[in-house]
All heavy atoms as an XYZ file, in Angstrom:
692
protein
N     134.718    138.715    102.113
C     134.068    138.979    103.390
C     132.581    138.649    103.337
O     131.978    138.350    104.351
C     134.294    140.427    103.806
O     133.670    141.311    102.892
N     131.976    138.696    102.158
C     130.541    138.420    102.042
C     130.224    136.986    102.413
O     129.162    136.703    102.964
C     130.060    138.703    100.628
N     131.142    136.074    102.125
C     130.852    134.677    102.400
C     130.969    134.335    103.879
O     130.674    133.214    104.267
C     131.769    133.749    101.578
O     133.124    134.049    101.891
C     131.534    133.908    100.094
N     131.357    135.284    104.700
C     131.417    135.054    106.134
C     130.065    135.188    106.804
O     129.897    134.830    107.958
N     129.080    135.686    106.088
C     127.742    135.894    106.624
C     126.817    134.812    106.067
O     126.583    134.742    104.856
C     127.252    137.287    106.221
C     125.903    137.649    106.807
O     125.029    136.761    106.906
O     125.721    138.822    107.163
N     126.287    133.983    106.951
C     125.460    132.846    106.521
C     124.231    133.291    105.736
O     123.827    132.618    104.775
C     125.035    132.021    107.726
N     123.645    134.414    106.096
C     122.459    134.894    105.383
C     122.810    135.301    103.956
O     122.039    135.046    103.017
C     121.830    136.067    106.129
N     123.971    135.907    103.781
C     124.389    136.305    102.434
C     124.681    135.077    101.587
O     124.280    135.004    100.421
C     125.606    137.252    102.492
C     125.188    138.591    103.102
C     126.209    137.450    101.105
C     126.333    139.540    103.358
N     125.351    134.111    102.164
C     125.639    132.873    101.428
C     124.342    132.185    101.035
O     124.193    131.724     99.896
C     126.549    131.929    102.246
C     126.690    130.577    101.561
C     127.910    132.564    102.461
N     123.380    132.127    101.939
C     122.088    131.504    101.628
C     121.390    132.248    100.494
O     120.816    131.617     99.594
C     121.213    131.470    102.871
N     121.461    133.557    100.509
C     120.836    134.355     99.448
C     121.538    134.111     98.107
O     120.869    133.971     97.071
C     120.872    135.834     99.810
N     122.854    134.051     98.119
C     123.594    133.787     96.887
C     123.286    132.398     96.343
O     123.140    132.204     95.132
C     125.095    133.947     97.124
C     125.581    135.371     97.368
C     127.041    135.368     97.815
C     125.394    136.228     96.135
N     123.163    131.433     97.228
C     122.824    130.074     96.788
C     121.409    130.021     96.212
O     121.156    129.314     95.234
C     122.979    129.088     97.940
C     124.425    128.808     98.250
C     124.592    127.850     99.389
N     125.998    127.519     99.562
C     126.493    126.987    100.650
N     125.712    126.698    101.684
N     127.781    126.724    100.723
N     120.499    130.782     96.792
C     119.134    130.833     96.257
C     119.137    131.449     94.860
O     118.425    130.971     93.961
C     118.228    131.620     97.194
N     119.930    132.487     94.666
C     120.044    133.099     93.337
C     120.643    132.125     92.331
O     120.197    132.059     91.181
C     120.883    134.370     93.409
C     120.245    135.565     94.100
C     121.259    136.691     94.273
C     119.036    136.049     93.309
N     121.650    131.364     92.756
C     122.247    130.376     91.867
C     121.223    129.309     91.493
O     121.146    128.896     90.339
C     123.483    129.732     92.505
C     124.183    128.657     91.667
C     124.625    129.193     90.306
C     125.362    128.074     92.433
N     120.426    128.879     92.444
C     119.401    127.865     92.160
C     118.435    128.358     91.092
O     118.073    127.612     90.172
C     118.661    127.488     93.442
N     118.039    129.612     91.184
C     117.137    130.200     90.183
C     117.841    130.259     88.827
O     117.258    129.927     87.788
C     116.666    131.605     90.630
C     115.950    132.331     89.511
C     115.779    131.499     91.856
N     119.095    130.665     88.828
C     119.867    130.752     87.597
C     119.994    129.386     86.928
O     119.855    129.267     85.708
C     121.253    131.311     87.908
C     122.153    131.463     86.720
C     123.512    132.056     87.055
O     123.792    132.374     88.229
O     124.308    132.196     86.116
N     120.240    128.354     87.713
C     120.424    127.014     87.157
C     119.151    126.477     86.527
O     119.219    125.654     85.606
C     120.923    126.056     88.236
C     122.328    126.329     88.766
C     122.713    125.289     89.810
C     123.349    126.385     87.650
N     117.994    126.939     87.003
C     116.718    126.455     86.463
C     116.573    126.763     84.973
O     115.934    125.997     84.238
C     115.560    127.052     87.250
N     117.176    127.836     84.499
C     117.047    128.199     83.085
C     118.364    128.120     82.317
O     118.399    128.376     81.118
C     116.477    129.613     82.966
O     117.359    130.543     83.558
N     119.431    127.768     82.987
C     120.755    127.802     82.367
C     120.874    126.886     81.161
O     121.373    127.287     80.103
C     121.837    127.467     83.396
C     123.267    127.470     82.877
C     123.651    128.852     82.367
C     124.223    127.020     83.973
N     120.431    125.649     81.285
C     120.584    124.703     80.174
C     119.850    125.188     78.934
O     120.410    125.178     77.829
C     120.092    123.319     80.588
N     118.632    125.646     79.103
C     117.853    126.118     77.957
C     118.495    127.342     77.314
O     118.418    127.530     76.095
C     116.428    126.433     78.386
N     119.135    128.155     78.113
C     119.781    129.360     77.611
C     121.107    129.051     76.908
O     121.417    129.644     75.880
C     120.029    130.313     78.780
C     120.701    131.603     78.415
C     120.983    132.476     79.618
O     120.331    132.308     80.664
O     121.877    133.315     79.498
N     121.855    128.128     77.460
C     123.207    127.883     76.989
C     123.313    126.811     75.908
O     124.161    126.901     75.018
C     124.086    127.507     78.186
C     125.574    127.379     77.970
C     126.159    128.654     77.391
C     126.256    127.037     79.287
N     122.457    125.820     75.948
C     122.582    124.691     75.023
C     122.562    125.100     73.551
O     123.395    124.614     72.778
C     121.517    123.640     75.299
C     121.734    122.371     74.495
C     120.802    121.253     74.905
O     119.826    121.473     75.614
N     121.101    120.059     74.459
N     121.679    125.994     73.111
C     121.716    126.372     71.691
C     123.058    126.978     71.263
O     123.549    126.697     70.173
C     120.579    127.390     71.554
C     119.659    127.089     72.684
C     120.554    126.622     73.802
N     123.642    127.791     72.119
C     124.936    128.395     71.791
C     126.012    127.325     71.662
O     126.842    127.369     70.747
C     125.326    129.418     72.849
N     125.989    126.345     72.566
C     126.973    125.266     72.521
C     126.783    124.418     71.261
O     127.735    124.130     70.533
C     126.905    124.394     73.795
C     127.782    123.165     73.667
C     127.298    125.216     75.020
N     125.557    124.046     70.985
C     125.283    123.195     69.826
C     125.607    123.880     68.506
O     126.038    123.244     67.555
C     123.819    122.750     69.835
C     123.527    121.733     70.918
C     122.070    121.330     70.979
O     121.221    121.982     70.306
O     121.775    120.374     71.697
N     125.400    125.200     68.451
C     125.635    125.941     67.213
C     127.053    126.487     67.095
O     127.367    127.174     66.133
C     124.635    127.095     67.092
C     123.211    126.600     66.970
O     122.955    125.588     66.324
N     122.283    127.301     67.588
N     127.894    126.190     68.081
C     129.266    126.664     68.042
C     129.393    128.167     68.251
O     130.380    128.772     67.826
N     128.412    128.775     68.916
C     128.453    130.209     69.215
C     129.325    130.423     70.450
O     128.841    130.519     71.574
C     127.033    130.732     69.447
C     126.975    132.221     69.715
O     128.041    132.865     69.855
O     125.846    132.741     69.798
N     130.618    130.471     70.230
C     131.558    130.540     71.345
C     131.475    131.858     72.105
O     131.687    131.873     73.310
C     133.003    130.318     70.866
O     133.325    131.295     69.883
C     133.181    128.932     70.284
N     131.157    132.939     71.426
C     131.071    134.234     72.110
C     129.962    134.210     73.150
O     130.178    134.547     74.318
C     130.865    135.387     71.091
C     130.591    136.691     71.805
C     132.072    135.506     70.183
N     128.778    133.783     72.756
C     127.646    133.725     73.683
C     127.904    132.720     74.796
O     127.665    133.003     75.971
C     126.348    133.359     72.930
O     126.100    134.377     71.949
C     125.163    133.246     73.870
N     128.396    131.546     74.419
C     128.637    130.501     75.420
C     129.707    130.931     76.420
O     129.524    130.762     77.639
C     129.029    129.197     74.743
N     130.795    131.490     75.934
C     131.871    131.924     76.849
C     131.400    133.034     77.776
O     131.745    133.042     78.964
C     133.095    132.367     76.059
S     134.051    130.994     75.393
N     130.625    133.958     77.253
C     130.092    135.039     78.091
C     129.214    134.475     79.205
O     129.349    134.849     80.370
C     129.296    136.030     77.247
C     128.685    137.128     78.089
O     129.450    137.903     78.713
O     127.438    137.197     78.152
N     128.355    133.547     78.845
C     127.434    132.969     79.843
C     128.194    132.144     80.867
O     127.904    132.202     82.066
C     126.388    132.111     79.127
C     125.292    131.636     80.031
C     124.525    132.850     80.554
N     123.583    132.468     81.565
C     123.867    132.393     82.875
N     125.068    132.675     83.316
N     122.940    132.035     83.731
N     129.175    131.394     80.428
C     129.977    130.591     81.352
C     130.825    131.481     82.258
O     131.027    131.151     83.431
C     130.860    129.615     80.574
C     130.113    128.469     79.896
C     131.019    127.745     78.909
C     129.540    127.515     80.931
N     131.283    132.598     81.748
C     132.048    133.544     82.566
C     131.181    134.099     83.698
O     131.624    134.173     84.849
C     132.576    134.678     81.688
C     133.292    135.731     82.453
N     134.546    135.546     82.984
C     132.915    136.986     82.806
C     134.917    136.645     83.614
N     133.945    137.524     83.522
N     129.952    134.463     83.377
C     129.043    134.978     84.418
C     128.715    133.898     85.447
O     128.593    134.178     86.637
C     127.774    135.536     83.795
C     128.029    136.846     83.055
C     126.763    137.452     82.519
N     126.358    136.736     81.312
C     125.106    136.411     81.031
N     124.122    136.704     81.840
N     124.822    135.767     79.914
N     128.593    132.663     84.992
C     128.312    131.558     85.911
C     129.479    131.319     86.858
O     129.282    130.995     88.024
C     128.010    130.278     85.126
C     127.773    129.027     85.956
C     126.508    129.178     86.799
C     127.690    127.815     85.052
N     130.692    131.503     86.373
C     131.890    131.250     87.182
C     131.859    132.048     88.485
O     132.213    131.530     89.547
C     133.141    131.589     86.388
C     134.385    131.609     87.269
C     135.602    131.596     86.455
N     135.940    130.182     86.408
C     136.958    129.692     85.769
N     137.734    130.473     85.073
N     137.221    128.410     85.810
N     131.456    133.292     88.427
C     131.396    134.117     89.639
C     130.416    133.526     90.644
O     130.718    133.427     91.838
C     131.016    135.549     89.288
N     129.258    133.132     90.175
C     128.257    132.545     91.071
C     128.774    131.256     91.693
O     128.572    131.007     92.884
C     126.953    132.286     90.320
N     129.443    130.450     90.896
C     130.008    129.198     91.412
C     131.023    129.488     92.518
O     131.052    128.798     93.539
C     130.678    128.405     90.295
S     129.543    127.671     89.120
N     131.832    130.481     92.313
C     132.842    130.836     93.302
C     132.235    131.267     94.623
O     132.677    130.848     95.693
N     131.214    132.094     94.566
C     130.572    132.569     95.789
C     129.836    131.463     96.523
O     129.702    131.507     97.741
C     129.584    133.702     95.486
C     130.237    135.024     95.271
C     130.115    135.672     94.061
C     130.965    135.639     96.277
C     130.713    136.910     93.851
C     131.575    136.866     96.091
C     131.448    137.497     94.864
N     129.350    130.488     95.763
C     128.503    129.450     96.364
C     129.215    128.132     96.618
O     128.616    127.190     97.122
C     127.285    129.210     95.469
S     126.249    130.664     95.325
N     130.458    128.040     96.247
C     131.196    126.798     96.466
C     130.808    125.686     95.518
O     130.927    124.512     95.857
N     130.347    126.046     94.332
C     129.931    125.044     93.343
C     131.122    124.682     92.455
O     131.137    124.933     91.247
C     128.767    125.585     92.524
N     132.118    124.065     93.066
C     133.370    123.774     92.370
C     133.200    122.787     91.227
O     133.828    122.938     90.175
C     134.409    123.255     93.354
C     134.745    124.292     94.398
O     134.597    125.481     94.169
N     135.195    123.841     95.550
N     132.380    121.767     91.398
C     132.199    120.772     90.341
C     131.549    121.408     89.111
O     131.931    121.108     87.977
C     131.372    119.596     90.843
N     130.594    122.286     89.334
C     129.945    122.972     88.216
C     130.936    123.899     87.522
O     130.981    123.969     86.294
C     128.723    123.749     88.699
C     127.939    124.495     87.624
C     127.431    123.546     86.542
C     126.771    125.248     88.266
N     131.751    124.586     88.283
C     132.759    125.463     87.714
C     133.762    124.669     86.875
O     134.122    125.072     85.760
C     133.470    126.236     88.822
C     134.385    127.314     88.289
O     134.033    127.976     87.287
O     135.456    127.517     88.885
N     134.182    123.521     87.378
C     135.112    122.660     86.641
C     134.484    122.158     85.345
O     135.125    122.150     84.288
C     135.563    121.480     87.525
O     136.236    122.014     88.676
C     136.491    120.544     86.778
N     133.229    121.765     85.417
C     132.525    121.317     84.214
C     132.373    122.467     83.222
O     132.456    122.264     82.001
C     131.157    120.737     84.576
N     132.165    123.671     83.730
C     132.091    124.845     82.868
C     133.414    125.115     82.172
O     133.450    125.466     80.983
N     134.520    124.935     82.883
C     135.847    125.089     82.275
C     136.049    124.077     81.151
O     136.565    124.416     80.085
C     136.948    124.900     83.322
C     137.111    126.086     84.242
O     136.591    127.180     83.930
O     137.765    125.918     85.290
N     135.646    122.833     81.406
C     135.794    121.787     80.390
C     134.921    122.097     79.168
O     135.346    121.898     78.023
C     135.434    120.426     80.977
N     133.721    122.590     79.418
C     132.838    122.955     78.307
C     133.434    124.111     77.515
O     133.457    124.088     76.281
C     131.444    123.315     78.836
C     130.421    123.727     77.794
C     130.222    122.641     76.748
C     129.103    124.086     78.475
N     133.937    125.100     78.213
C     134.561    126.251     77.543
C     135.721    125.779     76.659
O     135.863    126.225     75.521
C     135.055    127.260     78.570
C     135.524    128.566     77.989
C     135.981    129.565     79.048
N     134.938    129.898     80.001
C     134.882    129.456     81.270
N     135.813    128.657     81.743
N     133.906    129.818     82.067
N     136.513    124.863     77.158
C     137.642    124.342     76.395
C     137.193    123.548     75.173
O     137.910    123.470     74.171
C     138.526    123.472     77.290
N     136.013    122.961     75.241
C     135.511    122.132     74.144
C     134.763    122.932     73.076
O     134.438    122.383     72.020
C     134.587    121.050     74.700
N     134.519    124.196     73.317
C     133.689    124.969     72.392
C     134.265    125.055     70.983
O     133.502    125.123     70.019
C     133.435    126.372     72.942
C     132.523    126.432     74.164
C     132.471    127.851     74.706
C     131.130    125.923     73.828
N     135.557    125.069     70.845
C     136.174    125.148     69.519
C     136.541    123.786     68.963
O     137.262    123.696     67.977
C     137.423    126.037     69.573
C     137.053    127.483     69.802
O     136.108    127.993     69.214
N     137.784    128.143     70.669
N     136.037    122.748     69.583
C     136.337    121.374     69.173
C     135.206    120.846     68.278
O     134.164    121.473     68.148
C     136.499    120.502     70.416
C     137.621    120.940     71.332
C     138.970    120.938     70.631
O     139.327    119.993     69.940
N     139.720    122.021     70.803
N     135.409    119.671     67.698
C     134.355    119.073     66.861
C     133.051    118.868     67.636
O     133.039    118.820     68.866
C     134.960    117.727     66.438
C     136.438    117.929     66.550
C     136.630    118.865     67.704
N     131.990    118.716     66.891
C     130.643    118.605     67.459
C     130.545    117.533     68.536
O     129.956    117.767     69.590
C     129.617    118.323     66.343
O     129.704    119.365     65.377
C     128.208    118.239     66.885
N     131.101    116.356     68.287
C     131.000    115.266     69.272
C     131.725    115.615     70.563
O     131.239    115.310     71.656
C     131.534    113.950     68.693
C     131.404    112.780     69.655
C     129.977    112.529     70.162
O     129.007    112.759     69.425
O     129.838    112.111     71.332
N     132.846    116.271     70.482
C     133.584    116.679     71.681
C     132.761    117.683     72.483
O     132.678    117.595     73.711
C     134.946    117.291     71.298
O     135.673    116.324     70.538
C     135.748    117.688     72.523
N     132.142    118.627     71.773
C     131.261    119.599     72.450
C     130.086    118.887     73.104
O     129.685    119.230     74.220
C     130.747    120.645     71.463
C     131.753    121.692     71.089
C     131.108    122.914     70.438
N     130.055    122.651     69.483
C     130.207    122.549     68.177
N     131.416    122.647     67.635
N     129.172    122.329     67.385
N     129.542    117.885     72.412
C     128.382    117.166     72.947
C     128.733    116.426     74.232
O     127.946    116.425     75.186
C     127.836    116.196     71.903
N     129.889    115.802     74.268
C     130.323    115.096     75.478
C     130.508    116.084     76.619
O     130.047    115.853     77.741
C     131.623    114.304     75.222
C     132.225    113.789     76.519
C     131.357    113.161     74.255
N     131.161    117.203     76.346
C     131.363    118.227     77.381
C     130.028    118.792     77.839
O     129.833    119.054     79.030
C     132.266    119.336     76.854
N     129.092    118.951     76.898
C     127.779    119.463     77.268
C     127.057    118.490     78.200
O     126.467    118.900     79.193
C     126.903    119.738     76.043
C     125.512    120.082     76.484
C     124.418    119.281     76.471
C     125.115    121.291     77.112
N     123.348    119.921     77.035
C     123.754    121.163     77.434
C     125.769    122.468     77.434
C     123.035    122.176     78.065
C     125.057    123.485     78.063
C     123.710    123.334     78.366
N     127.105    117.209     77.898
C     126.433    116.221     78.754
C     127.001    116.250     80.165
O     126.250    116.215     81.147
C     126.546    114.819     78.154
C     125.588    114.574     77.002
C     125.514    113.110     76.605
N     126.772    112.596     76.089
C     127.159    112.683     74.820
N     126.400    113.278     73.929
N     128.311    112.165     74.431
N     128.298    116.357     80.284
C     128.917    116.422     81.610
C     128.530    117.712     82.319
O     128.282    117.713     83.531
C     130.434    116.293     81.498
C     130.865    114.907     81.081
C     132.359    114.796     80.945
C     132.737    113.389     80.512
N     134.175    113.224     80.347
N     128.455    118.794     81.586
C     128.049    120.067     82.173
C     126.595    119.998     82.634
O     126.267    120.448     83.735
C     128.239    121.195     81.153
C     127.903    122.548     81.693
C     128.757    123.193     82.580
C     126.738    123.188     81.314
C     128.449    124.448     83.086
C     126.430    124.434     81.803
C     127.288    125.073     82.694
N     125.733    119.414     81.812
C     124.316    119.271     82.185
C     124.172    118.407     83.438
O     123.331    118.700     84.309
C     123.523    118.681     81.019
N     124.975    117.368     83.544
C     124.959    116.536     84.759
C     125.397    117.352     85.974
O     124.837    117.202     87.064
C     125.867    115.329     84.588
C     125.346    114.303     83.602
C     126.375    113.235     83.251
O     127.497    113.240     83.807
O     126.049    112.385     82.400
N     126.375    118.219     85.787
C     126.834    119.071     86.888
C     125.768    120.073     87.287
O     125.619    120.385     88.481
C     128.129    119.785     86.503
N     125.007    120.570     86.321
C     123.886    121.458     86.650
C     122.893    120.715     87.534
O     122.457    121.224     88.565
C     123.176    121.972     85.375
C     124.063    122.941     84.607
C     121.858    122.656     85.745
C     123.493    123.349     83.249
N     122.541    119.505     87.131
C     121.569    118.705     87.898
C     122.078    118.407     89.307
O     121.335    118.540     90.283
C     121.262    117.394     87.178
O     120.608    117.654     85.975
N     123.330    118.011     89.402
C     123.892    117.685     90.712
C     123.961    118.927     91.607
O     123.656    118.848     92.803
C     125.285    117.080     90.549
N     124.328    120.050     91.031
C     124.406    121.282     91.819
C     123.020    121.719     92.254
O     122.826    122.127     93.405
C     125.105    122.397     91.007
O     126.403    121.948     90.618
C     125.227    123.674     91.825
N     122.051    121.618     91.355
C     120.675    121.964     91.715
C     120.167    121.094     92.860
O     119.527    121.585     93.797
C     119.746    121.814     90.495
O     120.081    122.748     89.509
N     120.459    119.797     92.786
C     120.037    118.883     93.847
C     120.716    119.223     95.164
O     120.089    119.208     96.234
C     120.340    117.442     93.459
N     121.996    119.549     95.111
C     122.731    119.911     96.337
C     122.179    121.185     96.946
O     122.017    121.287     98.176
C     124.215    120.061     96.041
N     121.847    122.158     96.104
C     121.277    123.402     96.617
C     119.898    123.171     97.231
O     119.569    123.745     98.271
C     121.192    124.454     95.498
C     122.538    124.997     95.006
C     122.328    125.831     93.748
C     123.231    125.803     96.092
N     119.106    122.307     96.586
C     117.775    122.002     97.126
C     117.879    121.312     98.478
O     117.045    121.534     99.364
C     117.001    121.128     96.130
N     118.894    120.483     98.645
C     119.071    119.773     99.909
C     119.447    120.721    101.050
O     119.242    120.386    102.214
C     120.154    118.701     99.762
N     119.971    121.887    100.711
C     120.331    122.868    101.736
C     119.135    123.626    102.273
O     119.236    124.250    103.334
C     121.360    123.858    101.179
C     122.718    123.273    100.826
C     123.575    124.317    100.128
C     123.422    122.755    102.069
N     118.040    123.611    101.534
C     116.828    124.340    101.990
C     116.179    123.712    103.185
O     116.180    122.612    103.469
C     115.813    124.445    100.844
C     116.260    125.450     99.808
O     117.104    126.311    100.123
O     115.773    125.356     98.674
């Protein structure tokens, strides 16, 4: 029901934009070091925000990254690059809504 109110959706999108500004710096060390507990926790929290804001591509990239966390370093790196691209694209889309 919250997403039926345009002001609430705008506020949630603004919060997501702020979150995305620091997400890569927060998450990348965990991904690179194979810290699956920290990375999975952070991706789980992001999933809720993606759902409320309609950031489906970012959520999908997060799922792929989560799946790659227990894989070899190169597989994690590829998933990370795609996730970072999704962060950038989502940030740009949110900025265009302002």
